N, C-alpha and C positions, 0 to 999 in steps of 0.2 A: 521807492525806493529799496532796494535791497534790503530786508531785514533776516538777519542772524538768528536763529533758533534751535531752544535746547525741546528735546520732548521729553516731558516726566512717562517714562511708561514706556518698556518695550516691548509687550505683550502684543497681540494681532491689533487690539484698536490704536494702538501707539503704530502700528508702522502702516497705517492704513492712514492717520495724522500726517506721518511723516511726508506719505506719496502725496497730500496733498498739498503740502507744504509747496515742494516741488514743483507741482502743478501750479502754483499760484504764483511762481517765481521766484519764490525766497530762497535761503538758504537754510538747510538742517546742520546744524554743526552737528551733534549726534544726541544719543539718548543717556539720562540721567535714569537707573532703576536699580531698586535694592535685593536683585538677583544675584549676587558676584558670581553665578558659575554661567554667566553669556559669554557668548565669543566677541573677539576684538571686534568685528562688523556684523552690523545688522542689515539687511537691506542696502549694503553698500554704504553706510554710516557706523561712524566709531563709537562702541561702548566706554561714554567716560567715566561711568564709575557710579557711587550708589547716589542718593538723591541729596544727601546733606551736604553734598557741593558743589548746590545749585549756586553758591556765594563765590563760587569761584570762577566765577564768567559777567560781573556787574553787567557788561555789556551786552550780554545779549539780551532775548527776548524769550519767555518763555512759555509751553502749552502745558494742560497734564490731561495726557492721552489716556485716560484708566476709565474703563466705565462703567464703574461701581461710583455713583454719587456721592457716597457718604466718604469712600475715600478722594475723593476733588476736593471736597468739601475742605478735610483736614490737611491736604496739600497746602490748598488755598491759605488757609491761616497759617500755616506753618512757615511759606515764601511771601509771605505779606510785604510791600513793598517794591516786587520783583515788575517788570516790564514784563506787559501778558500780549500774549500773540493771539489773533483770533483767524482761524483757519478756515478759509471758503473756497471749494474747488471753483473752478472756473465754469463748471456746468451747472451749477446750481443757479436757480433762476430766483431772484431777491426780487422784489418790488422797490422802486425806490423811493414810494410815494408813503412818507413818514412810518417808515419800517424803522426798525431798531434791533441791533446783534448787540450781545455785551460784550464786555474783554473776555477774551479763554476760551471761545467757545469755538466748536468745529461747527459746521456744515458741511455737509458729505455731496461727494459726483447727484448730481440729477437731483436732488433738493430743491423744494420749493418752497419761497417763502413770501404770501398775500401783505399785500398792501394795510398800513398801521397795524400790522405785528408787530410785538413785540418779545423780544427773546432775551434770555437777563444772563447774566456771567455764567460763566462754565459749564455752559450746556452742550449739549450732544441733537443735532438735528442729523440723521445717520443718512443714510444712503435711500432715494429717491423718497426720502417724509415728506409730508404735507404739512405744511402750518397755512394754516388759510386765514383769510382777511381778517382784521382786529381780534387776534390771539393774543395773550398774554403767558407766556411758558417762563414759570420762576426760576430764578437763578439754578445751577446744579440739576437741571432736571436732563433728562435722556427719551427723544422720539426718535422710534429703533427702525429698522428697514425697513419701508414700505408702509410708517405706520400713518395714516390722516386724521388728522383734526379740523372738523369744518368752521364755518366761520363763529368768529366770537366765544371761542372755550379759554377759559380761564385755568391755566395748569398752574399747581404751587410749586413750591421748592423742594427739590430732590425726587420729584416723580419720576416713573421710570413706565414709561409706557413702550409695552414689545410690539416687536415683528409683526406685522402688518393689523397694529388694532386698528379700531373705528371711534371717533367720538363725531359725535352730532352736533348739532348747533348750539350755541346758549350752554353749554355744562359748565360746571366750575368741579375741578378735581381738585382735592385739600391734599396739604403737603404730605410726601412720604409716601404718598400711593403707589401700589404697584399694580399697571394693567397688563395682564398675562396677553400670550401671543395669540393676534386673530380674536381677541373679545370687540366687543361693540359696548361700549358706553351709551345711554341713553336716558342718563338722569342724573343732576349729581351724586359727587362721592364725596362725602365730609369725614367720614369717617378712615382711617390711617389704617391699609392693611394689602391682602392682594384680592385682587377681583378677576374673574376669568370666565368664558362664556359668552353667549348671545342670547340675552342681552344679557352684562356683565354683571355677576353678584360677587358677594363677599366670602371668601372663604371661611369656613370657622376653622378656629384655633386648632 
C-alpha cells in the first residue's frame, strides 16, 4: 500500500530521505522546514511551510530527516502521536532473521543490517553503513556513511558514529557519544564526549 509521507527538514539529508521514499515506491507530499526562505519546490516536491503545520496533515505519515540527533528527539516529542514512516532504500540488505528497525528510522542505499540486530526509533543507518549481527543501536542514533559496526556491538541513545568509523566486536558505546570520522573504537566507551583517532580516544574539553 502506497504511503503518503511528509519530510521534516529540507536540507541535504532531507533530500536524500525524500529520494529513498520514492525509490521505495511511496509518495512524498512535500517538506516542512522552519526556513521560510525556501523555494516553492525542492527537488521536485513542494515546500509546505514551517514545521508547526504538521497537524494540518492528519492523514500523512512523517519522517524527521534532520541529521542532528538532539533536534530529531525534540521534534519526535513535539509531534507525539503522529504516524511515523520508516524509510528503507530498496538496495539496503536487511536480514529477515529477528532483525528490528524502529519507527521513523532511515536506512540508506547499500546499507547492511545483519541478523538479530535491533535498530531503535528515529535512527539513521546511512549510505553503505554496516550494522552487523546482534547489534543494538539506541533511539536517535546515527551510523554515518561507510561506518562499520562489528558483531554484538551496543550503541546507546543519541550516538553519532562518524563517516568511515569502525567499532570492533563486543564493544558498548554510552549515550550521547560522538565518534569521529575514521576513528576505530576498540574498547568500551562509558563517558559521553568526542572520540577520535586509531584507536579512538576522548578529546580533552
